[in-house]
C-alpha positions in Angstrom: -13.6 30.2 1.8 -13.8 26.8 0.0 -11.3 24.0 1.0 -9.0 22.3 -1.0 -11.1 19.0 -1.3 -14.1 21.4 -2.1 -12.2 22.9 -5.0 -10.9 19.5 -6.3 -14.5 18.3 -6.2 -15.9 21.3 -8.0 -13.1 20.8 -10.8 -14.2 17.2 -11.6 -16.9 15.5 -13.4 -17.1 12.9 -10.7 -15.1 12.3 -7.3 -14.9 10.7 -4.1 -12.7 10.6 -0.9 -11.6 7.7 1.5 -9.4 7.7 4.3 -6.0 5.6 3.6 -6.2 2.8 6.6 -3.5 0.9 8.2 -4.4 -2.2 6.3 -4.3 -0.5 3.0 -0.6 0.3 3.7 0.3 -2.9 5.5 -1.0 -5.1 2.5 0.2 -2.6 -0.1 -3.3 -3.0 -1.5 -5.6 0.1 -1.3 -9.4 -0.9 -1.0 -11.4 1.3 -3.5 -14.6 2.2 -1.8 -18.1 2.2 -3.7 -18.0 5.8 -4.5 -14.3 5.8 -5.8 -15.2 2.4 -7.9 -18.1 4.6 -9.6 -15.6 7.3 -10.4 -13.3 4.8 -12.0 -16.3 3.4 -14.0 -17.0 6.8 -15.0 -13.4 7.1 -16.6 -13.8 3.9 -18.2 -12.0 1.3 -15.8 -13.4 -2.0 -14.4 -11.4 -3.9 -12.0 -9.4 -6.8 -13.7 -7.8 -10.0 -12.8 -5.0 -9.8 -10.2 -2.7 -11.7 -12.5 -3.2 -9.2 -15.2 -4.7 -6.1 -14.1 -5.4 -2.9 -16.1 -3.0 0.0 -15.3 -4.4 3.4 -14.5 -2.3 6.3 -14.9 -3.3 8.5 -11.8 -2.4 12.0 -12.2 -1.8 14.4 -9.1 -3.6 17.5 -10.4 -1.3 19.7 -8.6 2.0 18.5 -9.5 1.4 16.7 -12.8 3.4 13.7 -11.4 1.8 10.4 -12.8 1.4 7.2 -10.8 0.7 4.2 -12.8 -1.3 1.8 -10.6 -2.9 -1.5 -10.9 -6.6 -2.2 -10.5 -8.0 -5.5 -9.8 -10.5 -7.7 -7.9 -9.1 -9.4 -4.9 -10.9 -12.9 -4.1 -11.9 -12.8 -0.5 -12.1 -16.1 1.7 -15.7 -17.0 2.6 -19.1 -17.9 1.1 -20.9 -15.5 -1.0 -18.3 -12.9 -0.5 -17.8 -10.7 -3.6 -14.1 -9.7 -4.8 -12.9 -6.6 -3.3 -11.6 -4.2 -5.9 -8.0 -2.7 -4.9 -5.2 -0.7 -6.3 -1.5 -1.1 -5.9 1.9 -0.4 -7.5 3.0 3.3 -7.8 0.0 4.6 -5.9 1.9 3.8 -2.6 4.4 6.6 -3.6 1.5 8.9 -2.9 -0.3 7.8 0.0 0.5 7.0 3.5 -1.8 5.9 6.6 -4.3 8.6 7.6 -4.3 10.6 4.5 -7.7 11.3 2.7 -7.1 9.9 -0.8 -9.4 12.3 -3.4 -9.8 10.3 -6.8 -11.8 12.3 -9.4 -12.2 12.3 -13.3 -12.9 14.9 -15.7 -14.3 12.0 -18.2 -10.9 11.6 -19.7 -8.1 11.3 -17.2 -8.1 10.0 -13.4 -6.7 12.2 -10.9 -5.5 11.4 -7.3 -4.5 14.0 -4.6 -3.7 13.4 -1.0 -5.8 15.8 1.2 -4.0 15.7 4.5 -6.8 17.7 6.5 -10.0 18.2 4.1 -11.6 20.4 6.7 -8.8 23.2 7.0 -9.4 26.8 5.7 -6.5 27.7 3.6 -4.9 31.0 3.0 -6.7 32.7 -0.1 -3.6 33.3 -2.2 -2.6 29.4 -1.4 -6.0 28.5 -2.6 -5.5 30.6 -5.8 -2.4 28.7 -6.8 -4.1 25.4 -5.8 -6.9 26.1 -7.9 -4.9 27.3 -11.0 -2.8 24.0 -10.9 -6.0 22.0 -11.1 -8.0 23.8 -13.8 -4.8 23.9 -16.1 -4.9 20.0 -15.9 -8.6 19.0 -16.6 -10.0 18.3 -19.9 -10.5 21.4 -22.1 -14.1 20.3 -23.0 -15.0 20.2 -19.2 -13.2 23.5 -18.6 -15.2 25.3 -21.3 -18.3 23.7 -19.8 -17.6 25.2 -16.6 -16.9 28.8 -18.3 -20.0 28.6 -20.2 -22.0 27.7 -17.0 -20.4 30.3 -14.9 -22.1 33.5 -13.9 -21.0 36.6 -15.7 -20.4 38.5 -12.7 -17.8 37.7 -10.0 -19.4 36.3 -6.7 -18.7 38.5 -3.9 -18.7 37.0 -0.2 -17.7 38.5 3.0 -14.6 37.2 4.5 -12.8 37.5 7.8 -8.8 37.9 7.2 -5.9 38.1 9.5 -3.4 40.9 7.6 0.1 41.0 8.2 1.0 44.8 8.7 4.3 45.6 7.0 6.7 48.3 8.1 6.4 51.1 5.7 10.1 52.3 6.9 11.5 49.2 5.7 9.8 49.4 2.4 10.8 53.1 1.9 14.5 52.3 2.8 14.7 49.3 0.3 13.1 51.5 -2.4 15.8 54.1 -1.8 18.6 51.3 -1.9 17.6 50.0 -5.1 16.9 53.4 -6.7 13.9 52.0 -8.5 16.0 49.0 -10.2 15.6 45.3 -9.6 18.3 44.0 -7.6 18.3 40.6 -9.0 21.8 40.3 -10.5 21.7 40.3 -14.3 18.2 41.3 -14.3 18.4 45.0 -15.4 14.9 46.0 -15.1 14.1 49.7 -14.1 10.7 50.4 -12.7 8.2 52.9 -14.7 7.6 56.5 -13.3 4.4 56.7 -11.3 2.0 59.7 -11.3 3.6 61.1 -8.2 7.2 61.2 -10.0 8.7 58.1 -7.9 9.6 54.6 -9.8 7.7 51.5 -9.3 9.4 48.7 -7.7 8.1 45.7 -5.7 9.4 45.0 -2.4 10.0 41.0 -1.8 10.2 39.2 1.6 12.7 36.5 0.9 11.8 34.5 4.0 7.9 35.3 3.9 6.2 37.0 6.6 3.7 34.4 6.6 6.4 31.9 7.6 7.4 34.2 10.5 10.1 35.8 8.4 11.6 39.1 9.6 10.2 42.4 8.5 13.4 44.1 7.9 15.9 45.3 5.4 18.1 42.4 5.7 14.9 40.1 4.5 13.8 42.4 1.7 14.9 43.0 -1.7 13.7 45.6 -4.4 12.5 43.5 -7.2 10.7 43.7 -10.6 7.4 41.8 -11.1 9.0 39.2 -13.1 11.6 38.1 -10.6 8.9 38.5 -7.9 7.0 35.8 -9.3 10.0 33.6 -9.9 10.7 34.0 -6.3 7.3 33.2 -5.3 5.9 30.4 -7.8 9.0 29.0 -9.6 10.0 25.5 -9.3 13.6 26.6 -8.2 12.1 29.4 -6.0 14.0 28.0 -2.6 17.4 28.1 -4.5 16.3 31.4 -6.1 15.7 33.0 -2.7 18.6 31.9 -1.1 20.7 33.5 -3.5 18.7 36.7 -2.9 20.0 36.7 0.9 23.5 37.2 -0.4 22.5 39.8 -2.8 21.0 41.8 -0.1 24.0 41.4 2.2 26.3 43.0 -0.7 23.7 45.7 -1.6 23.6 46.7 2.1 27.4 47.0 2.3 27.3 49.2 -0.8 24.4 51.2 0.8 26.5 51.9 3.9 29.3 53.0 2.3 27.3 55.5 0.2 25.7 56.8 3.4 28.4 56.5 6.1 26.4 59.2 8.3 23.3 56.9 8.5 23.3 54.4 11.3 21.7 51.1 10.1 21.5 48.3 12.6 22.1 44.6 11.5 
């Protein structure tokens, strides 16, 4: 499974990584190494005079946030010492000491992203979201080139995964509670009928199992695919999920009233 830094590298025309030093931060002047300088040159940038430096719009490929950063040569004391290319200004809103700063270009824009641990292997779902965010921001011509140069058949690789086993009883009870309808207020979506005669509905863990959330009916909600995607990917997903907890509490109160002979803990 690729790491995030490998995915970023594969998505760019040219790229390089450097660890942010204590001096970079204390002097508010990030020293660009040789490889990163080559990346900036490939994007059409050369360091300017410190009094009037060019400004590079560094775009975080994951968030789309832009960090306007100066790029200049800093004179160094000592005979025969070449000027040192440095970057400043908004870049320091992105980096801190110890980060690995990725700088890459698609030939048009310059991207900058912090890789906290470039060697860590990520969960596949997280990798997929990461990849989507990056590839949606790179130059269309470069993206088309990647598509044209890709094999027609998907690559198959053996992987070892740790699977979270969900309690089927919890899922079944939630499906009974929601009666095949999305429990998100004002949604109104009703699941389609499957071949076995039951209605299709998805079951969402509000506090994710991957974050050590509980596999209980109090942490799960019957939800349509669209609302499920909102709860998983939307910018406002945290506030959206917080509201779902109250929705589940009310749904359980109603379910208990309709089934007084059924003992439900919680």
